[in-house]
Jmol script that loads the backbone (N, CA, C; Angstrom):
load data "model"
ATOM      1  N   MET A   1       5.459 -15.817 -18.888  1.00  0.00           N
ATOM      2  CA  MET A   1       5.119 -15.263 -17.463  1.00  0.00           C
ATOM      3  C   MET A   1       3.741 -14.588 -17.480  1.00  0.00           C
ATOM      4  N   THR A   2       3.115 -15.278 -16.537  1.00  0.00           N
ATOM      5  CA  THR A   2       1.740 -14.726 -15.936  1.00  0.00           C
ATOM      6  C   THR A   2       2.007 -13.372 -15.141  1.00  0.00           C
ATOM      7  N   ALA A   3       0.555 -12.965 -15.560  1.00  0.00           N
ATOM      8  CA  ALA A   3       0.432 -11.574 -14.475  1.00  0.00           C
ATOM      9  C   ALA A   3       1.114 -11.882 -12.933  1.00  0.00           C
ATOM     10  N   LEU A   4       0.607 -13.164 -12.307  1.00  0.00           N
ATOM     11  CA  LEU A   4       0.863 -13.044 -10.820  1.00  0.00           C
ATOM     12  C   LEU A   4       2.265 -13.212 -11.058  1.00  0.00           C
ATOM     13  N   ALA A   5       2.972 -14.108 -11.876  1.00  0.00           N
ATOM     14  CA  ALA A   5       4.416 -14.029 -11.706  1.00  0.00           C
ATOM     15  C   ALA A   5       5.168 -12.599 -11.666  1.00  0.00           C
ATOM     16  N   VAL A   6       4.600 -11.889 -12.631  1.00  0.00           N
ATOM     17  CA  VAL A   6       5.003 -10.329 -12.722  1.00  0.00           C
ATOM     18  C   VAL A   6       4.620  -9.573 -11.662  1.00  0.00           C
ATOM     19  N   GLU A   7       3.753  -9.590 -11.191  1.00  0.00           N
ATOM     20  CA  GLU A   7       3.276  -9.472  -9.674  1.00  0.00           C
ATOM     21  C   GLU A   7       4.271  -9.867  -8.456  1.00  0.00           C
ATOM     22  N   THR A   8       4.731 -11.056  -8.652  1.00  0.00           N
ATOM     23  CA  THR A   8       5.643 -11.451  -7.738  1.00  0.00           C
ATOM     24  C   THR A   8       7.001 -10.733  -7.679  1.00  0.00           C
ATOM     25  N   VAL A   9       7.102 -10.663  -8.971  1.00  0.00           N
ATOM     26  CA  VAL A   9       8.592 -10.124  -8.913  1.00  0.00           C
ATOM     27  C   VAL A   9       8.669  -8.515  -8.786  1.00  0.00           C
ATOM     28  N   LEU A  10       7.499  -7.873  -8.952  1.00  0.00           N
ATOM     29  CA  LEU A  10       7.211  -6.439  -8.527  1.00  0.00           C
ATOM     30  C   LEU A  10       7.564  -6.538  -6.910  1.00  0.00           C
ATOM     31  N   VAL A  11       6.601  -7.517  -6.338  1.00  0.00           N
ATOM     32  CA  VAL A  11       6.726  -7.456  -4.835  1.00  0.00           C
ATOM     33  C   VAL A  11       8.237  -7.664  -4.270  1.00  0.00           C
ATOM     34  N   GLN A  12       8.902  -8.593  -4.935  1.00  0.00           N
ATOM     35  CA  GLN A  12      10.245  -9.128  -4.364  1.00  0.00           C
ATOM     36  C   GLN A  12      10.976  -7.751  -4.736  1.00  0.00           C
ATOM     37  N   LEU A  13      10.768  -6.838  -5.716  1.00  0.00           N
ATOM     38  CA  LEU A  13      11.554  -5.572  -6.026  1.00  0.00           C
ATOM     39  C   LEU A  13      11.063  -4.750  -4.660  1.00  0.00           C
ATOM     40  N   ALA A  14       9.736  -4.472  -4.458  1.00  0.00           N
ATOM     41  CA  ALA A  14       9.244  -3.694  -3.571  1.00  0.00           C
ATOM     42  C   ALA A  14      10.091  -3.884  -2.047  1.00  0.00           C
ATOM     43  N   ASN A  15      10.231  -5.051  -1.879  1.00  0.00           N
ATOM     44  CA  ASN A  15      10.690  -5.641  -0.459  1.00  0.00           C
ATOM     45  C   ASN A  15      12.173  -5.413  -0.542  1.00  0.00           C
ATOM     46  N   ALA A  16      12.758  -5.262  -1.651  1.00  0.00           N
ATOM     47  CA  ALA A  16      14.120  -4.798  -1.498  1.00  0.00           C
ATOM     48  C   ALA A  16      14.475  -3.269  -1.672  1.00  0.00           C
ATOM     49  N   GLY A  17      13.116  -2.975  -1.531  1.00  0.00           N
ATOM     50  CA  GLY A  17      13.410  -1.342  -1.547  1.00  0.00           C
ATOM     51  C   GLY A  17      13.083  -0.766  -2.507  1.00  0.00           C
ATOM     52  N   LEU A  18      12.914  -1.290  -3.901  1.00  0.00           N
ATOM     53  CA  LEU A  18      13.400  -0.658  -5.424  1.00  0.00           C
ATOM     54  C   LEU A  18      11.874  -0.474  -5.498  1.00  0.00           C
ATOM     55  N   ASN A  19      11.561   0.696  -6.331  1.00  0.00           N
ATOM     56  CA  ASN A  19      10.760   1.112  -7.158  1.00  0.00           C
ATOM     57  C   ASN A  19      10.801   1.074  -8.732  1.00  0.00           C
ATOM     58  N   LEU A  20      10.182   0.401  -9.561  1.00  0.00           N
ATOM     59  CA  LEU A  20      10.090   0.089 -10.766  1.00  0.00           C
ATOM     60  C   LEU A  20       9.193   0.760 -11.333  1.00  0.00           C
ATOM     61  N   SER A  21       9.574   1.357 -12.382  1.00  0.00           N
ATOM     62  CA  SER A  21       8.568   2.505 -13.098  1.00  0.00           C
ATOM     63  C   SER A  21       9.090   2.234 -14.713  1.00  0.00           C
ATOM     64  N   LEU A  22       8.380   2.967 -15.305  1.00  0.00           N
ATOM     65  CA  LEU A  22       8.406   3.094 -17.141  1.00  0.00           C
ATOM     66  C   LEU A  22       9.392   4.123 -17.331  1.00  0.00           C
ATOM     67  N   ALA A  23      10.572   3.984 -18.087  1.00  0.00           N
ATOM     68  CA  ALA A  23      11.262   5.222 -18.219  1.00  0.00           C
ATOM     69  C   ALA A  23      10.704   5.703 -19.528  1.00  0.00           C
ATOM     70  N   PRO A  24      11.189   7.486 -19.670  1.00  0.00           N
ATOM     71  CA  PRO A  24      10.682   8.134 -20.627  1.00  0.00           C
ATOM     72  C   PRO A  24      10.934   7.199 -21.819  1.00  0.00           C
ATOM     73  N   ALA A  25      11.768   6.788 -21.995  1.00  0.00           N
ATOM     74  CA  ALA A  25      12.499   6.254 -23.289  1.00  0.00           C
ATOM     75  C   ALA A  25      11.723   5.088 -23.612  1.00  0.00           C
ATOM     76  N   GLY A  26      10.989   4.483 -23.003  1.00  0.00           N
ATOM     77  CA  GLY A  26      10.338   3.166 -22.851  1.00  0.00           C
ATOM     78  C   GLY A  26      10.575   2.055 -22.156  1.00  0.00           C
ATOM     79  N   GLY A  27      11.928   1.984 -21.535  1.00  0.00           N
ATOM     80  CA  GLY A  27      12.369   1.034 -20.798  1.00  0.00           C
ATOM     81  C   GLY A  27      12.228   1.365 -19.530  1.00  0.00           C
ATOM     82  N   LEU A  28      12.917   0.425 -18.283  1.00  0.00           N
ATOM     83  CA  LEU A  28      12.574   0.250 -17.252  1.00  0.00           C
ATOM     84  C   LEU A  28      13.335   1.077 -16.272  1.00  0.00           C
ATOM     85  N   ALA A  29      12.739   1.702 -15.624  1.00  0.00           N
ATOM     86  CA  ALA A  29      13.667   2.627 -14.166  1.00  0.00           C
ATOM     87  C   ALA A  29      13.441   2.347 -13.059  1.00  0.00           C
ATOM     88  N   VAL A  30      14.874   1.879 -12.433  1.00  0.00           N
ATOM     89  CA  VAL A  30      14.921   1.142 -11.100  1.00  0.00           C
ATOM     90  C   VAL A  30      15.580   2.378 -10.037  1.00  0.00           C
ATOM     91  N   ALA A  31      14.830   2.314  -8.961  1.00  0.00           N
ATOM     92  CA  ALA A  31      15.018   3.462  -7.895  1.00  0.00           C
ATOM     93  C   ALA A  31      15.000   2.983  -6.529  1.00  0.00           C
ATOM     94  N   PRO A  32      16.021   3.108  -5.673  1.00  0.00           N
ATOM     95  CA  PRO A  32      17.152   3.611  -5.750  1.00  0.00           C
ATOM     96  C   PRO A  32      18.122   2.499  -6.143  1.00  0.00           C
ATOM     97  N   ALA A  33      18.764   2.855  -7.378  1.00  0.00           N
ATOM     98  CA  ALA A  33      19.891   1.802  -7.895  1.00  0.00           C
ATOM     99  C   ALA A  33      20.801   1.218  -6.727  1.00  0.00           C
ATOM    100  N   ARG A  34      21.279   1.934  -5.875  1.00  0.00           N
ATOM    101  CA  ARG A  34      21.905   1.456  -4.891  1.00  0.00           C
ATOM    102  C   ARG A  34      21.448   0.272  -4.003  1.00  0.00           C
ATOM    103  N   HIS A  35      20.376  -0.210  -4.124  1.00  0.00           N
ATOM    104  CA  HIS A  35      19.735  -1.267  -3.698  1.00  0.00           C
ATOM    105  C   HIS A  35      19.718  -2.462  -4.783  1.00  0.00           C
ATOM    106  N   LEU A  36      20.250  -2.442  -5.772  1.00  0.00           N
ATOM    107  CA  LEU A  36      20.135  -3.199  -6.974  1.00  0.00           C
ATOM    108  C   LEU A  36      21.382  -4.419  -6.410  1.00  0.00           C
ATOM    109  N   THR A  37      20.983  -5.701  -6.597  1.00  0.00           N
ATOM    110  CA  THR A  37      22.354  -6.878  -6.355  1.00  0.00           C
ATOM    111  C   THR A  37      21.952  -7.421  -7.970  1.00  0.00           C
ATOM    112  N   ALA A  38      23.285  -7.945  -7.773  1.00  0.00           N
ATOM    113  CA  ALA A  38      23.184  -8.850  -9.325  1.00  0.00           C
ATOM    114  C   ALA A  38      22.385  -9.887  -9.568  1.00  0.00           C
ATOM    115  N   ASP A  39      21.548 -10.437  -8.606  1.00  0.00           N
ATOM    116  CA  ASP A  39      20.396 -11.277  -8.578  1.00  0.00           C
ATOM    117  C   ASP A  39      19.224 -10.410  -8.916  1.00  0.00           C
ATOM    118  N   LEU A  40      19.057  -9.148  -8.383  1.00  0.00           N
ATOM    119  CA  LEU A  40      18.069  -8.580  -8.544  1.00  0.00           C
ATOM    120  C   LEU A  40      18.005  -7.908 -10.084  1.00  0.00           C
ATOM    121  N   ARG A  41      19.331  -7.722 -10.659  1.00  0.00           N
ATOM    122  CA  ARG A  41      19.370  -7.120 -12.011  1.00  0.00           C
ATOM    123  C   ARG A  41      18.967  -8.074 -12.817  1.00  0.00           C
ATOM    124  N   ASP A  42      19.431  -9.339 -12.399  1.00  0.00           N
ATOM    125  CA  ASP A  42      19.064 -10.696 -13.315  1.00  0.00           C
ATOM    126  C   ASP A  42      17.561 -11.020 -13.465  1.00  0.00           C
ATOM    127  N   LEU A  43      16.991 -10.714 -12.489  1.00  0.00           N
ATOM    128  CA  LEU A  43      15.924 -11.028 -12.342  1.00  0.00           C
ATOM    129  C   LEU A  43      14.695  -9.995 -13.088  1.00  0.00           C
ATOM    130  N   ILE A  44      15.451  -8.642 -13.207  1.00  0.00           N
ATOM    131  CA  ILE A  44      14.509  -7.499 -13.999  1.00  0.00           C
ATOM    132  C   ILE A  44      14.839  -7.919 -15.536  1.00  0.00           C
ATOM    133  N   ARG A  45      16.309  -8.208 -15.804  1.00  0.00           N
ATOM    134  CA  ARG A  45      16.726  -8.554 -17.261  1.00  0.00           C
ATOM    135  C   ARG A  45      15.649  -9.757 -17.711  1.00  0.00           C
ATOM    136  N   SER A  46      15.549 -10.781 -17.066  1.00  0.00           N
ATOM    137  CA  SER A  46      14.879 -12.122 -17.345  1.00  0.00           C
ATOM    138  C   SER A  46      13.388 -11.563 -17.532  1.00  0.00           C
ATOM    139  N   SER A  47      12.861 -10.986 -17.118  1.00  0.00           N
ATOM    140  CA  SER A  47      11.391 -10.301 -16.874  1.00  0.00           C
ATOM    141  C   SER A  47      11.228  -9.040 -17.640  1.00  0.00           C
ATOM    142  N   LYS A  48      11.884  -8.480 -18.336  1.00  0.00           N
ATOM    143  CA  LYS A  48      11.998  -7.116 -18.461  1.00  0.00           C
ATOM    144  C   LYS A  48      10.603  -6.867 -19.616  1.00  0.00           C
ATOM    145  N   PRO A  49      10.528  -7.642 -20.562  1.00  0.00           N
ATOM    146  CA  PRO A  49       9.230  -7.433 -21.483  1.00  0.00           C
ATOM    147  C   PRO A  49       8.196  -7.302 -21.018  1.00  0.00           C
ATOM    148  N   GLN A  50       7.880  -8.256 -19.951  1.00  0.00           N
ATOM    149  CA  GLN A  50       6.398  -8.531 -19.209  1.00  0.00           C
ATOM    150  C   GLN A  50       6.609  -7.203 -17.934  1.00  0.00           C
ATOM    151  N   LEU A  51       7.905  -6.804 -17.704  1.00  0.00           N
ATOM    152  CA  LEU A  51       7.574  -5.895 -16.547  1.00  0.00           C
ATOM    153  C   LEU A  51       7.137  -4.773 -17.454  1.00  0.00           C
ATOM    154  N   ILE A  52       7.377  -4.361 -18.394  1.00  0.00           N
ATOM    155  CA  ILE A  52       7.332  -3.494 -19.314  1.00  0.00           C
ATOM    156  C   ILE A  52       5.611  -3.728 -19.586  1.00  0.00           C
ATOM    157  N   ASN A  53       5.011  -4.311 -20.300  1.00  0.00           N
ATOM    158  CA  ASN A  53       3.880  -4.532 -20.533  1.00  0.00           C
ATOM    159  C   ASN A  53       2.615  -4.173 -19.202  1.00  0.00           C
ATOM    160  N   TRP A  54       3.209  -5.092 -18.024  1.00  0.00           N
ATOM    161  CA  TRP A  54       2.400  -4.722 -16.942  1.00  0.00           C
ATOM    162  C   TRP A  54       2.464  -3.481 -16.653  1.00  0.00           C
ATOM    163  N   LEU A  55       3.361  -2.834 -16.366  1.00  0.00           N
ATOM    164  CA  LEU A  55       3.440  -1.346 -15.937  1.00  0.00           C
ATOM    165  C   LEU A  55       2.789  -0.412 -16.779  1.00  0.00           C
ATOM    166  N   ALA A  56       3.096  -0.889 -18.223  1.00  0.00           N
ATOM    167  CA  ALA A  56       2.556   0.183 -19.230  1.00  0.00           C
ATOM    168  C   ALA A  56       0.564   0.004 -19.060  1.00  0.00           C
ATOM    169  N   ALA A  57       0.470  -1.331 -18.834  1.00  0.00           N
ATOM    170  CA  ALA A  57      -1.110  -1.204 -18.466  1.00  0.00           C
ATOM    171  C   ALA A  57      -1.763  -0.729 -17.319  1.00  0.00           C
ATOM    172  N   ALA A  58      -0.453  -0.835 -16.322  1.00  0.00           N
ATOM    173  CA  ALA A  58      -1.072  -0.172 -14.889  1.00  0.00           C
ATOM    174  C   ALA A  58      -1.486   0.852 -15.156  1.00  0.00           C
ATOM    175  N   ASN A  59      -0.098   1.711 -15.867  1.00  0.00           N
ATOM    176  CA  ASN A  59      -0.263   3.313 -15.995  1.00  0.00           C
ATOM    177  C   ASN A  59      -1.793   3.459 -16.600  1.00  0.00           C
ATOM    178  N   ASP A  60      -1.944   2.770 -17.873  1.00  0.00           N
ATOM    179  CA  ASP A  60      -2.983   3.271 -18.755  1.00  0.00           C
ATOM    180  C   ASP A  60      -4.564   2.972 -17.756  1.00  0.00           C
ATOM    181  N   ALA A  61      -4.557   2.183 -16.839  1.00  0.00           N
ATOM    182  CA  ALA A  61      -5.612   1.881 -15.800  1.00  0.00           C
ATOM    183  C   ALA A  61      -5.726   2.972 -15.048  1.00  0.00           C
ATOM    184  N   ALA A  62      -4.538   3.519 -14.485  1.00  0.00           N
ATOM    185  CA  ALA A  62      -4.635   4.889 -13.921  1.00  0.00           C
ATOM    186  C   ALA A  62      -5.135   5.972 -14.182  1.00  0.00           C
ATOM    187  N   CYS A  63      -4.835   5.915 -15.899  1.00  0.00           N
ATOM    188  CA  CYS A  63      -5.164   7.312 -16.489  1.00  0.00           C
ATOM    189  C   CYS A  63      -6.802   7.210 -16.576  1.00  0.00           C
ATOM    190  N   HIS A  64      -7.267   5.890 -16.276  1.00  0.00           N
ATOM    191  CA  HIS A  64      -8.651   5.941 -16.104  1.00  0.00           C
ATOM    192  C   HIS A  64      -9.472   5.776 -15.238  1.00  0.00           C
ATOM    193  N   ALA A  65      -8.826   6.007 -14.109  1.00  0.00           N
ATOM    194  CA  ALA A  65      -9.173   5.635 -12.556  1.00  0.00           C
ATOM    195  C   ALA A  65     -10.454   6.479 -12.193  1.00  0.00           C
ATOM    196  N   PRO A  66     -11.573   5.925 -11.672  1.00  0.00           N
ATOM    197  CA  PRO A  66     -12.701   6.813 -11.190  1.00  0.00           C
ATOM    198  C   PRO A  66     -12.402   8.024 -10.633  1.00  0.00           C
ATOM    199  N   GLY A  67     -13.460   8.921 -10.893  1.00  0.00           N
ATOM    200  CA  GLY A  67     -12.997  10.109 -10.356  1.00  0.00           C
ATOM    201  C   GLY A  67     -13.721  10.351  -8.734  1.00  0.00           C
ATOM    202  N   SER A  68     -13.499  11.351  -8.311  1.00  0.00           N
ATOM    203  CA  SER A  68     -13.653  11.466  -6.934  1.00  0.00           C
ATOM    204  C   SER A  68     -15.211  11.616  -6.955  1.00  0.00           C
ATOM    205  N   PRO A  69     -16.083  10.964  -5.678  1.00  0.00           N
ATOM    206  CA  PRO A  69     -17.034  11.140  -5.398  1.00  0.00           C
ATOM    207  C   PRO A  69     -17.886  12.486  -5.297  1.00  0.00           C
ATOM    208  N   GLY A  70     -18.919  12.831  -5.656  1.00  0.00           N
ATOM    209  CA  GLY A  70     -19.810  14.004  -5.846  1.00  0.00           C
ATOM    210  C   GLY A  70     -19.801  14.812  -4.408  1.00  0.00           C
ATOM    211  N   ASN A  71     -20.009  13.914  -3.226  1.00  0.00           N
ATOM    212  CA  ASN A  71     -19.959  14.697  -2.088  1.00  0.00           C
ATOM    213  C   ASN A  71     -18.831  14.538  -1.360  1.00  0.00           C
ATOM    214  N   PRO A  72     -18.209  15.957  -1.034  1.00  0.00           N
ATOM    215  CA  PRO A  72     -16.564  15.768  -0.485  1.00  0.00           C
ATOM    216  C   PRO A  72     -16.902  15.157   0.850  1.00  0.00           C
ATOM    217  N   LEU A  73     -18.015  15.468   1.510  1.00  0.00           N
ATOM    218  CA  LEU A  73     -17.857  14.807   3.123  1.00  0.00           C
ATOM    219  C   LEU A  73     -18.211  13.400   3.212  1.00  0.00           C
ATOM    220  N   ASP A  74     -18.275  12.936   2.085  1.00  0.00           N
ATOM    221  CA  ASP A  74     -18.844  11.402   1.799  1.00  0.00           C
ATOM    222  C   ASP A  74     -17.155  10.469   2.024  1.00  0.00           C
ATOM    223  N   TRP A  75     -16.614  10.690   3.573  1.00  0.00           N
ATOM    224  CA  TRP A  75     -15.078   9.720   3.359  1.00  0.00           C
ATOM    225  C   TRP A  75     -15.059   8.741   3.113  1.00  0.00           C
ATOM    226  N   LYS A  76     -16.095   7.813   3.602  1.00  0.00           N
ATOM    227  CA  LYS A  76     -15.818   6.411   2.898  1.00  0.00           C
ATOM    228  C   LYS A  76     -16.150   6.235   1.603  1.00  0.00           C
ATOM    229  N   GLU A  77     -16.658   6.912   0.818  1.00  0.00           N
ATOM    230  CA  GLU A  77     -16.684   6.832  -0.557  1.00  0.00           C
ATOM    231  C   GLU A  77     -15.237   7.108  -0.983  1.00  0.00           C
ATOM    232  N   LEU A  78     -14.888   8.456  -0.692  1.00  0.00           N
ATOM    233  CA  LEU A  78     -13.754   9.039  -0.797  1.00  0.00           C
ATOM    234  C   LEU A  78     -12.455   7.893  -0.895  1.00  0.00           C
ATOM    235  N   ALA A  79     -12.762   7.210   0.584  1.00  0.00           N
ATOM    236  CA  ALA A  79     -11.570   6.106   0.669  1.00  0.00           C
ATOM    237  C   ALA A  79     -11.431   5.256  -0.006  1.00  0.00           C
ATOM    238  N   ALA A  80     -12.553   4.552  -0.594  1.00  0.00           N
ATOM    239  CA  ALA A  80     -13.111   3.205  -1.379  1.00  0.00           C
ATOM    240  C   ALA A  80     -12.292   3.796  -2.751  1.00  0.00           C
ATOM    241  N   THR A  81     -12.500   5.091  -3.033  1.00  0.00           N
ATOM    242  CA  THR A  81     -12.128   5.335  -4.499  1.00  0.00           C
ATOM    243  C   THR A  81     -10.871   5.510  -4.595  1.00  0.00           C
ATOM    244  N   TYR A  82     -10.174   6.000  -3.521  1.00  0.00           N
ATOM    245  CA  TYR A  82      -8.430   6.110  -3.430  1.00  0.00           C
ATOM    246  C   TYR A  82      -8.055   4.680  -3.466  1.00  0.00           C
ATOM    247  N   HIS A  83      -8.577   3.865  -2.547  1.00  0.00           N
ATOM    248  CA  HIS A  83      -7.775   2.368  -2.386  1.00  0.00           C
ATOM    249  C   HIS A  83      -7.988   1.883  -3.435  1.00  0.00           C
ATOM    250  N   ALA A  84      -8.885   1.737  -4.138  1.00  0.00           N
ATOM    251  CA  ALA A  84      -9.661   0.822  -5.223  1.00  0.00           C
ATOM    252  C   ALA A  84      -8.423   1.262  -6.662  1.00  0.00           C
ATOM    253  N   HIS A  85      -8.018   2.648  -6.064  1.00  0.00           N
ATOM    254  CA  HIS A  85      -6.783   3.045  -7.367  1.00  0.00           C
ATOM    255  C   HIS A  85      -5.452   2.567  -7.141  1.00  0.00           C
ATOM    256  N   HIS A  86      -5.367   2.949  -5.818  1.00  0.00           N
ATOM    257  CA  HIS A  86      -4.190   2.799  -5.031  1.00  0.00           C
ATOM    258  C   HIS A  86      -3.701   1.483  -5.276  1.00  0.00           C
ATOM    259  N   PHE A  87      -3.973   0.396  -4.898  1.00  0.00           N
ATOM    260  CA  PHE A  87      -3.868  -0.925  -4.858  1.00  0.00           C
ATOM    261  C   PHE A  87      -3.654  -1.826  -6.661  1.00  0.00           C
ATOM    262  N   SER A  88      -4.338  -0.867  -7.594  1.00  0.00           N
ATOM    263  CA  SER A  88      -4.171  -1.198  -8.687  1.00  0.00           C
ATOM    264  C   SER A  88      -2.893  -0.210  -9.128  1.00  0.00           C
ATOM    265  N   CYS A  89      -2.358   0.419  -8.573  1.00  0.00           N
ATOM    266  CA  CYS A  89      -1.097   1.236  -9.222  1.00  0.00           C
ATOM    267  C   CYS A  89       0.452   1.357  -8.523  1.00  0.00           C
ATOM    268  N   PRO A  90       1.405   0.378  -9.583  1.00  0.00           N
ATOM    269  CA  PRO A  90       2.359   0.211  -8.913  1.00  0.00           C
ATOM    270  C   PRO A  90       3.158   1.597  -8.154  1.00  0.00           C
ATOM    271  N   THR A  91       2.757   2.541  -8.606  1.00  0.00           N
ATOM    272  CA  THR A  91       3.700   3.882  -8.800  1.00  0.00           C
ATOM    273  C   THR A  91       3.017   4.515  -7.609  1.00  0.00           C
ATOM    274  N   CYS A  92       1.707   4.446  -7.235  1.00  0.00           N
ATOM    275  CA  CYS A  92       1.185   4.643  -5.839  1.00  0.00           C
ATOM    276  C   CYS A  92       1.640   3.753  -4.676  1.00  0.00           C
ATOM    277  N   ILE A  93       1.469   2.748  -4.989  1.00  0.00           N
ATOM    278  CA  ILE A  93       1.783   1.671  -4.148  1.00  0.00           C
ATOM    279  C   ILE A  93       3.388   2.152  -3.748  1.00  0.00           C
ATOM    280  N   ALA A  94       4.540   2.237  -4.717  1.00  0.00           N
ATOM    281  CA  ALA A  94       5.515   2.662  -4.225  1.00  0.00           C
ATOM    282  C   ALA A  94       5.603   3.844  -3.359  1.00  0.00           C
ATOM    283  N   ALA A  95       4.917   4.729  -3.809  1.00  0.00           N
ATOM    284  CA  ALA A  95       4.934   6.184  -3.149  1.00  0.00           C
ATOM    285  C   ALA A  95       4.374   6.228  -1.458  1.00  0.00           C
ATOM    286  N   GLY A  96       3.382   5.117  -1.467  1.00  0.00           N
ATOM    287  CA  GLY A  96       2.730   4.939   0.032  1.00  0.00           C
ATOM    288  C   GLY A  96       3.786   4.354   0.883  1.00  0.00           C
ATOM    289  N   ARG A  97       5.094   3.885   0.433  1.00  0.00           N
ATOM    290  CA  ARG A  97       6.119   2.939   1.195  1.00  0.00           C
ATOM    291  C   ARG A  97       6.880   4.117   1.680  1.00  0.00           C
ATOM    292  N   GLY A  98       7.000   5.771   1.058  1.00  0.00           N
ATOM    293  CA  GLY A  98       7.705   6.920   1.782  1.00  0.00           C
ATOM    294  C   GLY A  98       8.422   7.482   0.358  1.00  0.00           C
ATOM    295  N   SER A  99       8.303   8.799   0.780  1.00  0.00           N
ATOM    296  CA  SER A  99       8.749   9.605  -0.194  1.00  0.00           C
ATOM    297  C   SER A  99       9.911   9.255  -1.110  1.00  0.00           C
ATOM    298  N   GLN A 100      11.082   8.614  -0.560  1.00  0.00           N
ATOM    299  CA  GLN A 100      12.082   7.981  -1.270  1.00  0.00           C
ATOM    300  C   GLN A 100      11.960   7.524  -2.206  1.00  0.00           C
ATOM    301  N   TYR A 101      10.724   7.074  -2.774  1.00  0.00           N
ATOM    302  CA  TYR A 101      10.346   5.998  -3.546  1.00  0.00           C
ATOM    303  C   TYR A 101       9.209   6.544  -4.808  1.00  0.00           C
ATOM    304  N   GLY A 102       9.446   7.749  -4.542  1.00  0.00           N
ATOM    305  CA  GLY A 102       8.791   8.852  -5.650  1.00  0.00           C
ATOM    306  C   GLY A 102       7.129   9.144  -4.838  1.00  0.00           C
ATOM    307  N   GLN A 103       6.569  10.023  -5.976  1.00  0.00           N
ATOM    308  CA  GLN A 103       5.667  10.540  -5.712  1.00  0.00           C
ATOM    309  C   GLN A 103       4.477   9.673  -6.413  1.00  0.00           C
ATOM    310  N   ARG A 104       3.121  10.044  -5.948  1.00  0.00           N
ATOM    311  CA  ARG A 104       1.917   9.167  -6.358  1.00  0.00           C
ATOM    312  C   ARG A 104       1.945   9.839  -8.139  1.00  0.00           C
ATOM    313  N   CYS A 105       1.114   8.863  -8.908  1.00  0.00           N
ATOM    314  CA  CYS A 105       0.787   9.122 -10.314  1.00  0.00           C
ATOM    315  C   CYS A 105      -0.436  10.456 -10.134  1.00  0.00           C
ATOM    316  N   GLY A 106      -0.545  10.995 -11.106  1.00  0.00           N
ATOM    317  CA  GLY A 106      -1.087  12.105 -11.270  1.00  0.00           C
ATOM    318  C   GLY A 106      -2.616  11.893 -10.727  1.00  0.00           C
ATOM    319  N   ALA A 107      -3.181  10.790 -11.165  1.00  0.00           N
ATOM    320  CA  ALA A 107      -4.720  10.176 -10.829  1.00  0.00           C
ATOM    321  C   ALA A 107      -4.804  10.214  -9.370  1.00  0.00           C
ATOM    322  N   GLY A 108      -3.701   9.064  -8.565  1.00  0.00           N
ATOM    323  CA  GLY A 108      -3.514   8.747  -7.389  1.00  0.00           C
ATOM    324  C   GLY A 108      -3.463  10.088  -6.911  1.00  0.00           C
ATOM    325  N   MET A 109      -2.645  10.841  -6.649  1.00  0.00           N
ATOM    326  CA  MET A 109      -2.230  12.439  -6.173  1.00  0.00           C
ATOM    327  C   MET A 109      -4.026  13.104  -5.941  1.00  0.00           C
ATOM    328  N   ALA A 110      -4.495  13.119  -7.033  1.00  0.00           N
ATOM    329  CA  ALA A 110      -5.739  13.942  -7.087  1.00  0.00           C
ATOM    330  C   ALA A 110      -6.976  12.904  -5.813  1.00  0.00           C
ATOM    331  N   LEU A 111      -6.541  11.963  -5.997  1.00  0.00           N
ATOM    332  CA  LEU A 111      -7.757  11.325  -5.291  1.00  0.00           C
ATOM    333  C   LEU A 111      -7.412  11.252  -3.659  1.00  0.00           C
ATOM    334  N   TRP A 112      -5.940  11.140  -3.437  1.00  0.00           N
ATOM    335  CA  TRP A 112      -5.428  11.082  -2.291  1.00  0.00           C
ATOM    336  C   TRP A 112      -5.666  12.367  -1.720  1.00  0.00           C
ATOM    337  N   LEU A 113      -5.613  13.775  -2.424  1.00  0.00           N
ATOM    338  CA  LEU A 113      -5.585  15.167  -2.075  1.00  0.00           C
ATOM    339  C   LEU A 113      -7.266  14.975  -1.547  1.00  0.00           C
ATOM    340  N   ALA A 114      -8.215  14.424  -2.493  1.00  0.00           N
ATOM    341  CA  ALA A 114      -9.361  14.594  -2.075  1.00  0.00           C
ATOM    342  C   ALA A 114     -10.212  13.559  -0.771  1.00  0.00           C
ATOM    343  N   TYR A 115      -9.259  12.854  -0.678  1.00  0.00           N
ATOM    344  CA  TYR A 115      -9.426  11.495   0.511  1.00  0.00           C
ATOM    345  C   TYR A 115      -8.942  12.580   1.960  1.00  0.00           C
ATOM    346  N   CYS A 116      -7.583  13.007   1.991  1.00  0.00           N
ATOM    347  CA  CYS A 116      -7.252  13.404   2.475  1.00  0.00           C
ATOM    348  C   CYS A 116      -7.601  14.852   3.282  1.00  0.00           C
ATOM    349  N   GLN A 117      -8.450  15.860   2.587  1.00  0.00           N
ATOM    350  CA  GLN A 117      -9.036  17.327   2.647  1.00  0.00           C
ATOM    351  C   GLN A 117      -9.870  16.844   3.814  1.00  0.00           C
TER     352      GLN A 117
END
end "model"
wireframe off; spacefill off
backbone 0.3
color backbone group
């Protein structure tokens, strides 16, 4: 499965109102579970290793996100920095849909707070 195919699966799950993340034990966590259908369960099972690899890589990238700009008054730079992270982080993308989908990752939250202050 290509990276594009994995992203297509993630978009399909997000459109169904689901947030997919890595479980602490190394598997996948899907929330809210009540939105899962048999077809979506099959989709997740059929691409589970690729989804885990993609999410792990995205989390690694989030940990190495660029820092906040030096001048806190430069909102354009703050916005660009936050958006660059947000659109590459599935956790932050899900959080942007609403609080029921979870919180931003640590790096995303720090960038969000710097941008919104």
